[in-house]
C-alpha positions as CSV (number, residue, x, y, z in Angstrom):
1,M,175.2,157.0,-16.7
2,I,174.4,158.2,-12.5
3,E,175.2,155.5,-10.0
4,Y,174.3,156.0,-6.6
5,K,175.8,155.1,-3.3
6,I,173.0,154.1,-0.9
7,L,173.3,153.1,3.2
8,V,170.5,151.0,4.5
9,I,170.5,151.0,7.8
10,D,167.5,148.6,9.5
11,D,167.0,146.0,11.7
12,D,164.1,144.4,9.9
13,F,165.7,142.1,7.1
14,I,162.6,142.3,5.1
15,N,162.7,145.9,5.3
16,R,166.2,146.2,3.8
17,K,165.4,143.9,1.0
18,L,162.7,146.2,0.2
19,L,164.1,149.6,-0.1
20,I,166.5,147.8,-2.0
21,E,164.4,146.4,-5.0
22,I,162.7,149.3,-4.9
23,L,165.5,151.8,-5.4
24,R,166.9,149.2,-8.5
25,K,163.8,149.3,-9.8
26,K,163.4,153.4,-10.5
27,L,167.3,153.5,-10.3
28,Y,169.6,153.2,-13.0
29,R,172.7,151.8,-11.6
30,V,172.8,152.0,-7.6
31,K,174.3,150.2,-4.7
32,T,173.6,149.0,-1.8
33,I,175.5,148.4,1.4
34,E,172.9,147.3,4.6
35,S,173.8,147.6,8.1
36,V,171.4,145.6,10.1
37,D,172.0,148.0,13.1
38,S,173.3,151.9,14.0
39,R,176.2,151.0,15.4
40,D,177.0,148.6,11.8
41,G,175.6,151.7,10.2
42,L,177.9,154.2,11.6
43,D,181.3,152.0,11.3
44,I,180.5,151.2,7.6
45,I,180.1,155.5,6.7
46,E,183.5,155.8,8.8
47,Q,184.7,153.5,5.7
48,E,183.4,154.5,2.9
49,D,183.4,157.9,1.8
50,D,181.3,157.6,-1.1
51,I,178.3,156.9,0.3
52,Q,175.5,159.7,-1.7
53,F,172.0,158.6,0.9
54,I,170.9,157.1,3.7
55,L,168.6,155.5,4.9
56,L,168.0,154.8,8.5
57,D,165.2,153.5,10.1
58,I,164.3,155.0,13.2
59,E,163.0,152.5,15.3
60,M,166.3,149.5,16.3
61,P,167.5,148.1,19.3
62,K,170.6,149.1,20.4
63,I,171.4,152.7,18.4
64,N,167.9,153.7,17.2
65,G,168.0,156.6,14.5
66,L,167.5,159.2,17.2
67,E,170.5,158.4,18.8
68,F,172.1,157.6,15.1
69,L,171.7,161.8,14.1
70,D,173.0,162.7,17.4
71,I,175.3,161.0,16.8
72,Y,176.2,161.7,12.9
73,K,176.3,165.6,13.7
74,T,179.4,164.6,15.5
75,K,181.3,162.3,13.3
76,N,183.7,164.1,10.6
77,I,183.0,163.3,7.5
78,K,181.3,163.7,4.4
79,K,177.5,164.5,5.4
80,V,175.1,162.7,3.3
81,P,171.1,163.3,3.0
82,I,169.9,160.8,5.1
83,I,166.1,160.2,4.5
84,A,164.6,158.9,7.9
85,I,161.5,156.3,8.5
86,S,159.8,155.1,11.0
87,S,156.0,153.6,11.0
88,N,155.3,156.7,14.3
89,D,155.0,159.0,12.2
90,T,155.1,161.3,15.9
91,R,159.4,161.3,15.3
92,K,158.7,163.1,11.8
93,K,159.6,166.5,13.4
94,E,162.5,165.6,15.8
95,S,163.9,163.0,13.0
96,L,164.2,166.5,10.9
97,L,165.3,168.9,13.9
98,K,167.9,165.7,13.9
99,G,169.7,166.2,10.2
100,A,167.4,164.2,8.5
101,S,166.5,165.7,5.3
102,S,163.4,164.0,4.7
103,F,161.3,161.6,6.5
104,I,158.7,159.0,5.1
105,T,156.0,157.1,7.2
106,K,155.9,152.9,6.7
107,P,154.6,152.0,4.5
108,I,157.3,152.9,2.3
109,T,155.9,152.6,-1.3
110,E,158.0,153.7,-4.1
111,K,156.0,156.9,-4.5
112,K,157.3,158.5,-1.0
113,L,160.8,156.4,-1.4
114,M,161.8,158.5,-5.2
115,K,159.7,161.9,-3.6
116,A,161.9,161.2,0.0
117,I,165.2,161.0,-2.2
118,R,164.5,163.9,-5.0
119,D,163.2,166.3,-2.1
120,S,166.9,165.2,-0.3
121,I,169.2,166.1,-3.9
122,N,167.5,169.7,-4.1
């Protein structure tokens, strides 16, 4: 049975829980790791070498998702697909140019999230 290990980086508690609920419902076996900001997310990535996906909110305080993508590129770590998430559709092009494999506009739905994951695998 396939097991996914996914890092969810979002400063909003409700958004993190929604993403995790969808993942647990739609994927048979999934382990999620939560991060409340980009700085913590970068630390987790360096410690956990078996993360398979990152779900990244773009609009966050301190280090936003776009800045995260810039820093992530410079890290000497295994690169994994990053699904960028934002309520601002104008962030899509920049997110993809900075290395996100897919982009979802809020509100998040099961259909959008699972399509982004499928597209990132292929």
